[in-house]
LODRENTOR-181661 format. One record per residue: residue in three letters; z, x, y of N, C-alpha, C in turn. Coordinates in steps of 0.1 Angstrom, whole numbers, plus 5000, padded with zeros to 4 digits. Example, Ala and Ser with C-alpha at 12.3 -4.5 7.8 and 13.67 -1.06 7.14 Angstrom:
2
ALA507851324943507851234955507851324967/SER507151284978507151374989507951295000/
END
This chain:
116
MET263151441346262851341356262351411368/ASP261251371374260751431386261651391398/GLY261351451410262151431422261951281427/MET260751231426260551091430261250991422/GLY261351011409262050921400263550921403/MET264051041405265551051409265850981422/GLN264951001432265150931444265050781443/LEU264150731434264050591432265350531425/LEU265850611416267150561409268250561419/THR268350661428269350671438269250551447/MET268050521452267950401461268250271454/ALA267850261442268250141434269750131433/GLY270450241431271850241430272550201442/TYR271950231454272550181466272450031468/GLN271449971463271249821465271749741453/LEU271949811442272349741430273549651431/PRO274649701436275849621437275649491445/GLU274949501456274749381464273749281456/LEU272749331450271849251442272549181430/ILE273449251423274149201412275149091417/ALA275849121428276749021434276048891438/ALA274848911444274148791449273648711437/LEU273148781426272748711414273848631408/VAL275048691407276248631401276648501410/ALA276648521423276948411432275948301430/LEU274648331429273648231428273848151415/ALA274148231404274348161391275648071391/LEU276648121398277848031399277547911407/LEU276947921418276547801426275647711419/TRP274747761411273747681404274447601393/THR275347671386275947611374277247541376/SER278047591385279447541386279747451398/ALA279047461409279347391421278747251420/GLN279547161426279047021427277747011436/SER276846921432275646901440276046841453/GLY275346881464275546831477275146931487/PRO275346891500274946971511275647111511/ALA276847121507277647251507276947341497/ARG276647291485276047371475274647421480/SER273947331486272547371491272647481501/LYS273647471510273747571520274147711513/GLY275047701504275447821496274247881489/ILE273447801482272347861475271347921485/ALA271047851496270147901506270648031511/GLY271948041514272548161520272448281510/VAL272848251498272848361488271348401485/GLY270448311486269048341484268548431495/LEU269048411508268648501519269248641517/VAL270448641512271048771510270348851499/LEU269948781488269248841477267848881482/PHE267148801489265848841495265948961503/SER266948971512266949081521267349211513/GLY268149201503268549311495267249371488/ILE266449281482265249321475264249381486/GLY264249321498263349371508263749511512/ARG265149541514265549671517265249771506/LEU265349731494265049821482263549851483/GLY262749751485261249771486260949871498/MET261649851509261349941521261750081517/SER262850101510263250231506262250301497/VAL261750221488260750281479259450321487/LEU259050231496257850261504258050381513/GLN259250391519259450511527259450641519/THR260050641507260050751499258650791494/TRP257850691491256550711486255650771498/ILE255850721510255050771521255450921524/ILE256750951523257151091526256651181515/GLN256551131503255951211492254451241493/GLN253751151500252351171503252151271514/ARG252151391511252051501522250751491529/ASP249651451522248351451528247951321535/ALA248951231536248651101541248351111556/VAL247351041560246951031574247550911580/LEU248850931585249650821589250450871601/ASP250550791611251450821622252850791618/LEU253650891613254950861608255950811618/GLN255750851631256650801641256550651642/HIS255350591643255150451644255550381631/PHE255250441619255650391606257150371606/PHE257850471609259350461608259950371618/ALA259350361630259750271640259650121635/ALA258450101628258249961622259249941611/MET259450041603260450021592261850001597/GLY262150061608263450031615263649891620/ILE262549841626262549701630262649611618/ALA261849631608261949551596263349551590/GLY263949671590265349681584266349601592/MET266149601606267049521614266849371611/LEU265649331610265349191607265949151593/LEU265849231583266349201570267949191571/ASN268549281579269949281581270349151588/ALA269549101598269848981605269748861595/LEU268748871587268448761577269648751567/SER270148871563271348871554272548811561/ALA272748841574273848791581273748641582/VAL272548581584272348441585272748381571/GLY272348451560272748401547274248401545/LEU274948501550276348501548276948381556/VAL276448361568276948241576276748111569/LEU275548101562275247971555276247961543/VAL276548071536277548061525278848011530/VAL279348071541280648041546280647901552/TRP279547851558279447721563279547621551/GLY278847651541278847561529280247561523/LEU280947681522282347681517283247601526/CYS283147611539283947531548283747381546/GLN282447351544282047211542282647161529/ALA282647241519283047201505284647191505/THR285347271513286747271512287447191523/ARG286647131531287247051542287946931536/ALA289246911540289946791535289346661541/PRO289246561533288646431538289546381549/ALA288946311559289746261570290546141565/ARG291846141570292746041566292545921575/PRO292545801569292445681577293645661586/ALA293345621598294445611608295245481606/
END
């Protein structure tokens, strides 16, 4: 296996646990949770976490590919600054997803109000 292939496998290994967990959570919500607003929030939240994980994996692949292109005419300083900003946005998106999941969980487990 060449150096690029090994780097791609390593990057996938970093993201794989989060991606697998998000897929399992999505499957559980889709098949086991009762329909309603709490489930919808959970699915949306897990979807955001999954999307951001796939985005980070794609960014890693792109960065590795750009670094491998030694003859590329590209301002690496601006490229990596843009990648850093994109990474922060994906992390923020993942955090919003986590908040949605917890919000849905709180909504689903809230005890019904007792009549006075």
